[in-house]
C-alpha positions in Angstrom: 29.4 -20.8 -68.6 28.2 -24.3 -67.5 24.6 -25.1 -68.2 22.2 -25.7 -65.3 19.8 -28.6 -65.5 16.3 -27.5 -64.5 15.6 -30.7 -62.6 18.9 -31.0 -60.8 18.2 -31.8 -57.1 19.1 -28.9 -54.8 18.5 -26.0 -57.2 15.4 -25.0 -55.2 16.4 -26.6 -51.9 15.2 -24.4 -49.0 12.4 -22.8 -51.0 8.7 -23.6 -50.6 6.1 -24.2 -53.2 2.4 -23.7 -52.1 0.2 -25.7 -54.5 -3.5 -24.9 -54.4 -5.7 -27.3 -56.4 -8.2 -30.1 -56.7 -7.9 -33.9 -57.0 -4.9 -33.7 -59.3 -3.1 -31.8 -56.5 -4.4 -33.7 -53.5 -2.6 -37.0 -53.4 -5.2 -39.7 -53.9 -3.4 -43.0 -53.7 -6.3 -44.9 -55.2 -5.8 -42.8 -58.4 -2.0 -42.4 -58.6 1.0 -43.7 -56.8 2.8 -40.4 -57.3 1.5 -36.9 -58.3 3.2 -34.1 -60.2 4.2 -32.6 -56.9 6.1 -35.8 -55.9 8.0 -35.7 -59.1 8.7 -32.0 -58.7 10.1 -32.5 -55.2 12.3 -35.5 -56.3 13.8 -33.6 -59.2 14.3 -30.2 -57.6 14.4 -30.5 -53.8 11.8 -27.8 -53.3 9.6 -28.2 -50.2 6.0 -28.9 -51.2 3.1 -27.4 -49.3 0.1 -29.3 -50.6 -3.2 -27.5 -50.4 -5.2 -29.7 -52.8 -8.8 -30.7 -52.0 -10.5 -33.1 -54.3 -13.7 -31.7 -55.9 -12.8 -28.1 -55.2 -12.4 -25.2 -57.5 -12.0 -21.4 -57.5 -15.7 -21.3 -56.6 -16.8 -24.9 -56.2 -17.2 -26.1 -52.6 -17.7 -22.6 -51.3 -20.7 -23.9 -49.3 -18.2 -26.1 -47.5 -15.7 -23.3 -47.1 -13.2 -25.1 -49.3 -13.2 -23.0 -52.5 -9.8 -21.7 -53.6 -10.8 -18.1 -52.7 -11.6 -19.2 -49.1 -8.8 -21.7 -48.5 -6.1 -19.3 -49.7 -6.6 -17.1 -46.6 -5.2 -19.9 -44.5 -2.1 -20.9 -46.4 1.6 -20.2 -45.7 2.2 -16.5 -46.2 5.9 -17.0 -46.6 6.0 -19.5 -49.6 8.4 -18.6 -52.4 5.9 -19.4 -55.1 2.2 -20.1 -55.3 0.6 -22.3 -57.9 -3.2 -22.4 -58.6 -4.1 -25.5 -60.6 -7.7 -26.1 -61.3 -11.0 -24.8 -62.6 -12.4 -28.0 -64.0 -14.7 -28.6 -61.1 -16.1 -25.1 -61.5 -17.6 -25.8 -64.9 -19.6 -29.0 -64.3 -22.9 -28.1 -65.9 -24.8 -29.4 -62.8 -23.3 -26.7 -60.7 -24.8 -24.0 -62.9 -22.1 -21.4 -62.2 -21.8 -18.5 -64.6 -18.3 -18.3 -66.0 -18.4 -14.4 -66.2 -15.7 -12.1 -67.5 -12.1 -11.7 -66.6 -12.8 -8.2 -65.1 -15.4 -9.6 -62.6 -15.0 -9.0 -58.9 -16.8 -10.7 -56.1 -17.6 -14.4 -56.1 -20.9 -14.5 -58.1 -19.1 -15.8 -61.2 -16.1 -18.2 -61.7 -14.0 -15.4 -63.1 -14.9 -13.2 -60.1 -13.9 -16.1 -57.8 -10.5 -16.4 -59.6 -9.9 -12.7 -59.1 -11.0 -12.9 -55.5 -8.6 -15.8 -54.9 -5.7 -13.7 -56.2 -6.8 -10.6 -54.2 -7.0 -12.7 -51.0 -3.5 -14.1 -51.6 -2.1 -10.6 -52.2 -3.8 -9.4 -49.0 -1.9 -12.2 -47.2 1.4 -11.7 -49.1 1.6 -8.6 -51.2 4.9 -9.7 -52.8 3.6 -13.2 -53.7 5.1 -14.8 -56.8 2.1 -16.6 -58.5 1.6 -19.0 -61.3 -1.8 -20.0 -62.8 -2.2 -23.4 -64.3 -5.2 -24.3 -66.5 -7.0 -27.7 -66.1 -5.8 -30.6 -68.1 -8.1 -32.0 -70.8 -10.8 -34.7 -70.0 -11.9 -37.5 -72.1 -15.1 -35.7 -73.2 -13.3 -32.4 -73.8 -11.1 -32.7 -76.8 -8.5 -29.9 -77.1 -9.3 -29.4 -80.7 -12.8 -28.2 -79.7 -12.9 -24.7 -78.4 -16.6 -24.9 -77.7 -16.5 -26.9 -74.4 -16.5 -25.9 -70.7 -12.8 -26.7 -70.1 -11.7 -24.7 -73.1 -13.8 -21.8 -71.9 -12.4 -21.8 -68.4 -8.9 -22.3 -69.6 -9.1 -19.4 -71.9 -10.5 -17.2 -69.1 -7.7 -18.2 -66.8 -5.1 -17.3 -69.5 -6.8 -14.0 -70.0 -6.9 -13.2 -66.3 -3.3 -14.0 -66.1 -2.5 -11.7 -69.0 -4.5 -8.9 -67.4 -2.9 -9.3 -64.0 0.7 -10.0 -65.1 0.6 -13.5 -63.8 2.4 -16.2 -65.8 0.1 -19.0 -66.9 0.9 -22.6 -67.8 -1.7 -23.8 -70.3 -2.0 -27.5 -69.6 -5.4 -27.7 -71.3 -3.8 -27.2 -74.7 -0.2 -28.3 -74.0 -0.2 -31.1 -71.5 0.7 -34.1 -73.8 -2.2 -35.9 -72.2 -4.7 -37.4 -74.6 -7.5 -39.0 -72.5 -9.8 -39.3 -75.6 -7.3 -41.7 -77.1 -8.4 -45.1 -75.7 -4.9 -46.6 -75.9 -3.3 -43.7 -74.1 -6.1 -43.5 -71.6 -5.6 -47.2 -70.6 -1.9 -46.5 -70.1 -2.0 -43.1 -68.3 -5.4 -43.1 -66.7 -5.3 -46.7 -65.6 -7.0 -46.2 -62.2 -9.7 -43.8 -63.2 -12.3 -46.4 -64.1 -12.3 -45.2 -67.7 -13.2 -41.7 -66.6 -10.4 -40.0 -68.5 -10.1 -37.2 -65.9 -7.5 -38.3 -63.3 -4.1 -39.3 -64.7 -2.2 -42.1 -62.9 1.5 -41.9 -62.0 2.5 -42.2 -65.7 0.2 -39.4 -66.6 1.6 -37.2 -63.7 5.1 -38.0 -64.9 4.2 -36.6 -68.3 3.0 -33.4 -66.7 5.8 -32.9 -64.2 8.5 -31.6 -66.6 6.2 -28.8 -67.7 5.6 -27.8 -64.1 9.4 -27.8 -63.5 10.2 -25.7 -66.5 7.3 -23.3 -65.5 8.6 -23.0 -61.9 12.1 -22.1 -63.3 10.5 -19.0 -64.7 9.0 -18.1 -61.4 11.8 -18.6 -58.9 
């Protein structure tokens, strides 16, 4: 039997990917020429529905009506797959949100907002095929340290996925991005003013194959 290349154009032609996320999903040309979604479209042919909003999270920006759990009510109900990529903005210490527990309901905690996001999607499309994606590491949040906010939210997202039978792509621990490495950061975060949070087109190119392989398990 001939093998099938996961990134061959046309494999997913005619199918739709709804991507809900933050600044790494919203295309910000001042940060990157191409995002992971651009690479996915080029390599697979899948139609991209981009629902990224910079600064948002599962709970963050709820006062503006732009948290994931709010925006998901308005997305395409007929997409073939839904990806939720984010959580980093939720854990900024200044926001003061309680992370909570994976069994939380409601939107008082971040975990509750994650579950509410999923519940709202299933109310829109009960047969939705969903993938969760953890945040990528930041310069100050080294992946070898499990005692930091990004590690905490990533582990909660993974646990919620496990409890709800939702596949999860762990980009916090397995992205191949190393923003704490100054040489790497200058090459793959070149337009982030040293922030080490927003990859440029080279950083997105590193992430893209992981998304493509993950999508192959969902569609």
